[in-house]
N, C-alpha and C positions, 0 to 999 in steps of 0.2 A: 377408476374414478374417468372422467372427462380431464382433457388437460386444463389446468388452471392458468390463471389468467399471469401468475409472477411465481416464479420459484424462487423458496431462500434456499441455499447452503450454506451450512455451518462443518467444517469441518473437527473433527473433536480427537484430541490427545490428551490423558490426562485428566480431564474435569469433571471427574467422580461428584468434583464437592460443588462443581460450578452447573453442570448441565440441563439440571433439575430449571435452575434457576430461569435461565437461557430459552427454554422450551415452552415453560407456562408463562415465559412474553410473550411469546410469539401465537399463543394457543388465546390469549387476551385480547390480541388484535381486532379493532373494532373491523377490520377488510377484513374478509373472511373466503375470495379467492384465494389462496393460494396453494400451494404443496411446498414441503418443508420434505429436506435431503441432508439429513445426517451423515454424515462422512466419519466412522470412525477409524482413526488410522491406527491400528494394532497398537493400541492402548492398553499396554499392562493392565490397567487397573479396572474397576467395574463400568467404563462410562462404556461402553458396545452394551451391554448388558442395558443400562436404564436405558439408550437411544433403542435397543429392539423391546420394552415395553412401551416406552410412548409410539411404537409404529405398531403393534399390537392392538391397542386401543383407540387410533384415529389413522381414518385413512387416506388420509391426505397427507402423512406423513412415510418417508419410505428410511430404513435403516440401511445402512451400507458399511459393509469392512472391506477393508485392505489392508497391502502391508503397509509398515512404519515408510513414512518416503517425504515428512512435510510439509507444510499446510498447503504449500502452492500443488505438491502433485494430489492433496485429497480434493482442492478446491477443483483443479481441474476432473478427474474422477466425477465430482458434481454435477460437470459441467456436460460428460459426456450423456450424461444421465436425465438429462431435463428435457421436458419435453416446453417449457411455455414459454409465451413470447416472449417475455420479461423475467429478469434473475439477476438476485439479489444477494450477496453476502453478508453472514452474520458469526462474530466468533464466538464460541461456544462459553467464555469469559462473560460475555458485556449481557443486555438486557436490552429491553426494547418499551419505549413506553405505550400503550395503547393506541394508541393516534398515529404511531410510526408508516407504518405499508399507505395507510389511506392518503398520508402527505406525501405522496408521489402522484397522486391523483391522475392514476392509473385510465381509467374513464376518462378524463377528460383527455386523455393524451393517448387514446388509445388509437387511430390512424396514422402516429407519429412513427418515422421510421429513423434508420441511423443519426439516434438520437441519444441523451443522454439525459439523467432528472436525477439532479443532487436535493439534499438536505443536508444540514449540520448533525456535530453531536456532541455532547459533552463529557470528562472527564471526568468521573466518580469513585469514591472509596463503594463499601460493598453496601452500606449503609446510603446509597444512593444521595454522599454528603457532598457538594461540589467540591472539585478538586481545583487545579491551576488554570485547566483550558477548554473553551467553549467558544466551536465553531457556531456560529449564525448565518446564513448566508439571506442575501435577499431575493422578492420573487422579483423575477428575471427569466428573460429569455435574450438570448444569444443566437443568431443566425447569419446569417449569409459569406461572403469571403474573409470577413473580419473576424468570420465566430471566436477564435482562439485568441487573434488581438486583444477585441474589448473585454468577452470574458477575463482571461489572465490581468489585463489591468486595472477592471472596477472592483474583484472582488479575492478570495482567497481561494480561487479555482484550480489555478496551476499547483501549491504547496500542501490543499487535499491530496495528495496523493492515498489513503487508502481506499481500500476496497471497498470498504461500506460507507454507509451513507446514499449509494446510488441505487438506479435502477438500469441499468443496461439490456438492453437488445438480445434477444440469444444469437439471431441469426448473424445480426453482423458478427457477435462472437466468433458462429461456426465461416460462415462466409472469409470469412479474414486469418482463419486458425487461428486468434488469439490464446499464448496460453500462459499459466503460471511458470517463471521461469523454476528450475529446480536445480538449476547450477546456483544459486546463491539465496540464501534464505531469512532479507533484512531488507525491506523497502521491495522482493517481488511486486506486493500491491501494487505501488507508484508506477514499475515497467510496466504490468498489467494495463493500470490506469493511460499512463501515457499513450501507449500504442493503441489501446480504444479508438482515442482524440485524435488517432490519424485519421480516422473515417467518418466521424463524425458532421453533419452540416446545423447540428442545433443542443444549445445546452440549456438546460431548463434548470431554474432554480427555484427552493421553495424554502422559505423563512420554517425559521423550526429545526429541534438542539434537541430529537425524539431517539436519538439512540443515547443511549448509555455504557460509554467508556469505560468500565469498571480497573479500578488500578490496586493491586494487590500486591502488598510486598514478598510473601513467599508464592509468587504465583509461577509455576511450571506448564505454563499452554503452551503452545506450538511456539509462541512470539517471542518468547523470554529466555533469551539463550548468547550466550557470547558468539563473537562472529572471526575468523583466523581472518588475516589481512589478506590471505593469498585469494581468499573467498569475499574481500570485500575490492579487490582489485579488476575481477570477472563482476560485483557490482558494479565498481568507476563507467568501466569500458561499457557495461550493458547500457547502462542508465545514460553514460553520453551519444550515446549512438540514437537512441530514442528522442532524445533533445534537438539534437542534430537533424530528425527526419521531419518532425514536428514544426523547426523553421526551413526544412525545405518545401515544406507541404504548404503548408499555411505563410501567408505573409503578415511573417511576426518582427514587425520592424517599431515598435512601441520602446525606448531605450531603456523606459524604468523594466519592462518584460522580459527583454534582451539580459536586461543586468540578474536579474532575480533567477530565469535559466539557467544562466550559464551559473551562479554562484551557488546554489544545489545543485551538478550537474558535475561539476569541474572543484573549486574550493573545498566544498565543503566533501566533498566525496573522498579526496586526496588526504583534506584532515582528518580522515578518518582512521584513513588507510595507514600512517604515520601514525597515527595513534595508536591503534593495534599492534604498530612492530618496535614501538617506545618505548612501551609503557608494559612491556613485557620484555623477558627475556630472549631474545633472538639470536643467536649466530652471527659474526660479521657479515661473511662471504653470503648470506640468506637479504642483512639488508641490504648491502649493495647491487645486489641484482634487482632488486628490488622498487631501490632507486632508480637507475641503471632506466627503467621497464618505465617510469613513474615519469622519466627527463627526457622519453624519445621525440616524445613532441613539443621544444621549447617554446616555440613561439606560441604555440596555445595556449601552454604555458603563460608567456611573457603580460599575453592580451588580455587575461581571463580566470589565472589564480589572484586572486585577490581577496584575503581575510580583513576580515573586521579590525580584531584585537590587534593591539601592540605586536603579543608576543606573534601573533601570526604576522604577521608586518615585518618580522625579525626575523621570521620562521622563511617567508615569500626572498628574502636578501639571501638569508643561508642557501636554498633551493637552488637562486638562478643564479648566483652568481661566486658563486665557489667548489674550488673542487669538491666529487662526490668524495672523497674519503674526509676532506674537511667537514662538510655536508653531515654526515654518517656520525662525527665528532660531538658536533656541536647539537643535533638535532638528541642525542643519549642523554647528554648534560641536560638539554632545556624539557625532557619529558620528565623526567625522573629525580629533580632536584626540588 
């Protein structure tokens, strides 16, 4: 087939119970100029066979098989096989409303370059009944030297780091060699998103929450796993660098915007590391080593580690103003009581 306008990449792992719902929702799209790449990430169940069956029935669908390497690696493999101008991502346990692809307005934006197009999503149960979270952006265009300062300040565009709900320029990804990291498996999509934003000169957003982020309690897909604190520490360093790079490249000067970025990249990230260390049995020398790593840049923490809760504020005092051995003792008590 000729190159489609947009490629949809779906990483697939242990998704035999959900992949048909996902692909059927793509087949039902009112916008039809798409290609679908299903990347079977070494699934031990029948996911790969289901993907092959869809590929055999529709020339717009390709089924690829790789050894298990996580969602990020599967998405990278999809990107390596993408030939469209635009690319978007869908998770194998989610589904789309029929107007989802049309809501990117790709024909209207066919001459755009170095841009990202975004729309919202809603969290639902398998019956598509709404749960607690809906993101619904406004119709807006952010451009010029203050593109990120304006976008981050006026909508949930910084926080909306999920890779879904967005149309990316494939050539921009290729030119700047943007990849999903395989060094950690939580927020790797947010890191990809922030790295992509380094190079955009325009952000276009459309109203609508037509992506169904489906939450199932027994979810065994790529994203529903526990993460060791060593991996969370690598995540912290990577996201901190990405956020610093954004601040250096774009004039992010609004105090509220900077506070939002610092809370995400520093306060929330360090809190996740500490929770992972102290909510499970970890030997004391290992705990102490990690605390010392976190405290290497004490001035950074003094300026930007600002938890909101009372427990978090007490944690900040312990972390910054007591000896590491006492901090360790207090943290063990705080997280296990």
